[in-house]
N, C-alpha and C positions, 0 to 999 in steps of 0.2 A: 202851329205858328204861335210864337210868343206875341203877347200884346205889343203892338207897335203904335206909336203916335201917328195921327193924321199929319201928313207933311205936304207942303205945297211950295210954290215959288217964294223964295225969301227964307224958308226954313233952313236950319243948319244943325249939324251934329251927327252922332253915330248912326241914327236911323236913316238919315239922308245918304250917308256913305254906304250903308247896307243896301238901300234901294238902288243907288247908282251901280253898285257892283252886280246886283241881281239883273238889272236891265242890261248892262254891258255884257254879262255872261250869256244873255239870251239874244244878243245881236243888236241891241238898241243902244247906240252910242250916247251915253249920258254925260259926256264931257269928262273933265278931270274927276277922279274918284276922291274928292276933297271934302265931302260932307256939306257942300254949299249947293242948295237947290236953286240953280240959275236957269237961264234961258235954254241951254242945251239939255239939261236934265228934264225940264218941262216938255221940250219937244220929244224926247225919248219916251216919256210917260204917255203923251198923247198918241204917239205912233203905236206903242204897246197896247194901250187901251183900244185904239181903233182896230188893231188886228184881232182883238178878243171880244169885240162888242157884239158879235153875232153868234158866239159860242152857245151851244145848247145848255151846257152846265157852266155856271158861274160867269155869265156874260158881264162885261165891264161897261160902265158909263164913261164916255170920253169927256173928262173934265180937267185933266192935267193935275189932278190931286191924287195922292196915294193915301186912300182911306182903307177901312177894313176889307172891302171886296178886292181891291187891287193888291193889298198886302197878302191876302189869302192865296193869290195866284203867284206872287213873287216870293213868298216865304212859307210855302205849305209845310205841314208837319211830316216827319218820317213816319211812314205807315207800312204795315206788313199784313200777311195773311191773318184772318180772324177779325180784322177791324171793319168798322162800318161808318158810313157818314158821307158828308160833303167832299172831303178830301179824296175819298175812295172813288166817288163819282167823277171827280176831276181827273184822277189818274186814268180811270176807264175811258173817259172821253179823249184824253190826250193820246192814249195808246191807239184808239180808233183812228185818230188823224194820221197816224203812221201806218195804218193798214192792219193793225193787230186786232183781230175780232174778239170782242168781249162784250158781255151784257153790261149796260150802264144801269146798275141797280144799287150801287152804294155798298155792296157786300164784297169784301176782299176774300173771295173763296179760291178754290183750286184753279178755276178758269182764268181769273185775273192774275193769279200768281204765275201761271204758265205763260200768259201773254206778256207779262212783265219780264220774265226770264228770257223769252224769245226776243223781246226788244233789247234787253241788255246784251244778249249775244250778238244780235244784228248790229247794234251801235258800235261794238268792238272795243271800246275803252272803259266799259263799266264792269264792275264786279257782278257776276251772274249769281245773285243771291235771293232774288225775289222780293227785295226790300226797296221801297221808293224813298230814298234819302235825297239830300240836296243835289248831288251830281245827277241823279236820275231826273229830278224835276227840271233841272237846267237843260238836260239833253232833250226832254220832252217839250221844252219851250213853254212851260206852265204859265 
């Protein structure tokens, strides 16, 4: 994830548009993708945060503000086999929510790679390459 500014109602600019697009792609209608953080964008953020507030990995606080934790869910990095860390744990948790069994240990090993490839095959419109990029994260509803 690239460093993104904290944004909230009244913010405007490319970061807001990026967040609006990410929310909309995940099924949270953020209004016009115009880079203006208004009421509809705030409602989408609150709904998104509410849906992820009880997640085991990277739970979100429901405050209507897109800060570092919410950005980490909306704009996670591209990751692949051999990587470790919080983004890998998030990937593992999201795969589990779709019924793909994987240890949530933060280590992108062969089991995680296979579960991801299985998800990519199951989803149907993703390239089956074992890499978690933007389209995979969107499909997983990160």
